[in-house]
C-alpha positions as CSV (number, residue, x, y, z in Angstrom):
1,M,58.8,-37.7,-53.8
2,P,56.2,-35.6,-55.7
3,D,56.0,-31.9,-54.9
4,Q,52.7,-31.3,-53.0
5,K,51.2,-28.0,-53.9
6,S,48.0,-26.6,-52.6
7,P,45.1,-26.3,-55.1
8,P,44.8,-22.9,-56.8
9,S,41.4,-22.3,-55.2
10,E,39.2,-23.6,-52.5
11,M,36.4,-24.7,-54.8
12,I,35.3,-28.3,-54.6
13,R,33.9,-30.3,-57.5
14,V,30.5,-31.7,-56.5
15,P,28.7,-34.5,-58.4
16,V,25.6,-33.1,-60.2
17,P,23.1,-35.0,-58.1
18,L,24.5,-33.3,-54.9
19,I,24.7,-29.7,-56.2
20,G,21.3,-28.7,-54.7
21,V,22.1,-30.3,-51.3
22,V,25.5,-28.6,-51.2
23,R,24.0,-25.2,-52.0
24,R,21.4,-25.7,-49.3
25,L,24.2,-26.6,-46.8
26,S,26.3,-23.6,-47.8
27,K,23.3,-21.3,-47.4
28,L,22.6,-22.7,-43.9
29,H,26.2,-22.2,-43.0
30,R,26.3,-18.6,-44.2
31,Q,23.1,-17.8,-42.3
32,G,24.5,-19.4,-39.1
33,H,21.9,-22.1,-38.7
34,T,24.0,-24.6,-36.8
35,I,21.2,-27.1,-35.9
36,A,19.7,-27.0,-39.4
37,L,23.1,-27.5,-40.9
38,L,23.9,-30.6,-38.8
39,Q,20.5,-32.1,-39.6
40,A,21.0,-31.5,-43.3
41,L,24.5,-33.2,-43.0
42,E,22.9,-36.2,-41.3
43,E,20.2,-36.3,-44.0
44,L,22.9,-36.1,-46.7
45,M,25.0,-38.9,-45.2
46,S,21.9,-41.1,-44.7
47,N,21.0,-40.7,-48.4
48,F,24.3,-42.1,-49.6
49,D,24.1,-45.5,-51.4
50,I,24.7,-48.2,-48.9
51,N,26.2,-50.5,-51.6
52,N,29.3,-48.4,-52.0
53,D,32.5,-50.3,-51.4
54,I,33.8,-47.8,-48.8
55,D,35.3,-49.2,-45.7
56,V,33.4,-47.3,-43.0
57,T,34.4,-49.3,-40.0
58,A,35.1,-47.4,-36.8
59,G,38.9,-48.2,-37.0
60,N,39.3,-46.8,-40.5
61,K,41.7,-43.9,-40.6
62,S,39.7,-41.8,-43.1
63,V,36.5,-42.2,-41.0
64,K,38.3,-41.0,-37.9
65,Q,39.7,-38.0,-39.8
66,L,36.2,-37.3,-41.1
67,E,34.7,-37.6,-37.6
68,E,37.4,-35.2,-36.2
69,R,36.7,-32.7,-38.9
70,L,32.9,-32.9,-38.3
71,L,33.5,-32.3,-34.6
72,K,35.7,-29.3,-35.3
73,L,33.1,-27.9,-37.7
74,E,30.3,-28.5,-35.2
75,S,32.2,-26.7,-32.4
76,H,33.1,-23.9,-34.7
77,L,29.5,-23.5,-35.8
78,A,28.3,-23.6,-32.2
79,A,30.8,-20.8,-31.3
80,L,29.6,-18.7,-34.2
81,G,26.0,-19.2,-33.2
82,S,26.6,-18.0,-29.6
83,S,28.6,-15.0,-31.0
84,V,25.8,-14.0,-33.2
85,E,23.3,-14.4,-30.4
86,T,25.5,-12.1,-28.2
87,K,25.7,-9.5,-30.9
88,L,21.9,-9.6,-31.4
89,E,21.4,-9.1,-27.7
90,V,23.7,-6.0,-27.7
91,I,21.9,-4.6,-30.7
92,T,18.5,-5.2,-29.1
93,K,19.6,-3.4,-25.9
94,K,20.9,-0.4,-27.9
95,L,17.7,-0.2,-29.9
96,E,15.7,-0.2,-26.7
97,L,17.8,2.7,-25.3
98,I,17.2,4.6,-28.5
99,E,13.5,4.0,-28.4
100,R,13.3,5.2,-24.8
101,A,15.3,8.3,-25.7
102,I,13.0,9.1,-28.6
103,A,9.9,8.5,-26.4
104,S,11.3,10.8,-23.7
105,G,12.1,13.5,-26.2
106,K,15.9,13.5,-25.8
107,L,16.4,12.9,-29.5
108,S,13.7,15.1,-30.9
109,H,14.9,17.6,-33.5
110,N,15.2,21.3,-33.1
111,T,14.7,21.3,-29.3
112,K,17.9,23.0,-28.5
113,P,19.8,25.5,-30.6
114,R,23.1,24.2,-31.9
115,R,26.2,25.4,-30.2
116,L,29.0,27.1,-32.1
117,A,32.0,25.0,-32.8
118,Y,34.2,27.8,-31.5
119,P,34.0,29.7,-28.2
120,Y,34.0,33.3,-29.4
121,Q,31.0,35.2,-30.7
122,Q,30.8,36.1,-34.3
123,T,30.6,39.9,-34.8
124,Q,28.1,41.1,-37.3
125,V,29.7,42.9,-40.2
126,E,28.0,46.1,-41.0
127,L,27.7,46.6,-44.7
128,Q,28.5,50.0,-46.0
129,P,26.8,51.7,-49.0
130,R,28.5,50.9,-52.3
131,T,29.2,52.6,-55.6
132,N,28.1,51.3,-59.0
133,E,31.5,49.6,-59.6
134,S,31.7,48.1,-56.1
135,L,28.2,46.7,-56.1
136,A,28.5,45.5,-59.7
137,Q,31.6,43.5,-58.7
138,R,29.8,42.0,-55.7
139,L,26.7,41.0,-57.8
140,G,28.8,39.6,-60.6
141,V,27.7,42.1,-63.3
142,T,29.2,45.0,-65.1
143,A,28.7,48.6,-63.8
144,Q,26.7,49.4,-67.0
145,G,24.6,46.3,-66.5
146,L,23.8,47.3,-62.9
147,V,22.7,50.7,-64.0
148,A,20.6,49.3,-66.7
149,E,18.9,46.9,-64.3
150,R,18.2,49.7,-61.8
151,E,16.7,52.0,-64.5
152,N,14.6,49.3,-66.2
153,K,13.1,47.8,-63.0
154,S,10.9,49.3,-60.3
155,V,12.4,49.8,-56.9
156,K,10.8,46.6,-55.5
157,E,11.9,44.6,-58.6
158,F,15.5,45.9,-58.3
159,T,15.8,45.1,-54.6
160,S,14.5,41.6,-55.3
161,W,16.9,41.2,-58.3
162,S,19.8,42.4,-56.2
163,R,18.9,40.0,-53.3
164,N,18.9,37.1,-55.7
165,R,22.4,38.0,-57.1
166,D,24.0,38.9,-53.8
167,P,26.2,36.2,-52.2
168,M,24.7,36.9,-48.8
169,S,21.2,37.4,-50.1
170,I,21.3,41.1,-49.2
171,A,18.9,43.4,-51.0
172,W,20.3,46.7,-52.3
173,E,18.4,50.0,-52.8
174,W,19.6,53.0,-54.9
175,K,19.6,56.3,-53.1
176,A,19.8,59.2,-55.5
177,R,20.6,61.8,-52.9
178,D,24.1,60.3,-52.3
179,G,24.5,58.3,-55.5
180,L,25.1,55.0,-53.6
181,Y,23.5,51.6,-53.1
182,H,22.4,50.9,-49.5
183,P,21.9,47.4,-48.0
184,Q,18.4,46.5,-46.9
185,R,17.7,44.1,-44.1
């Protein structure tokens, strides 16, 4: 008894004249067009050459198997069609709800401030005046570079430069009376 193995793939060899028809049927199947698929199958079967020496009598075993497979395919495609229709109805209802919410203003942006993800209030950290070394480290420059920037720029230019370098975008101003840099809000 020969060993029956399944074919390595599900691909089917189709005669060249039928390639276009099979592609059309496959496309209809993927798109879920049950009625169009069944009509195309009937058209395909009617286009077969009548002179073929195939026994297509109602009692033929292969014809019965083919009929059973076609009935299973038809019921499967009908079930898929109703499933798709149900999904489309659900999506349509959800879209209607979203449209109503947008129209009523429930989904408009920036209408309410965002709530904090944690229940406690953040305390504002009060920045203290800093020395050359301390501010230079915060701004990512050397102490000598900081002094050079302060001396070569006007007060307004220096505060703008320090704001651009600061990780929290805080501007810093030099006060000669105490020799420290003070944060500006």
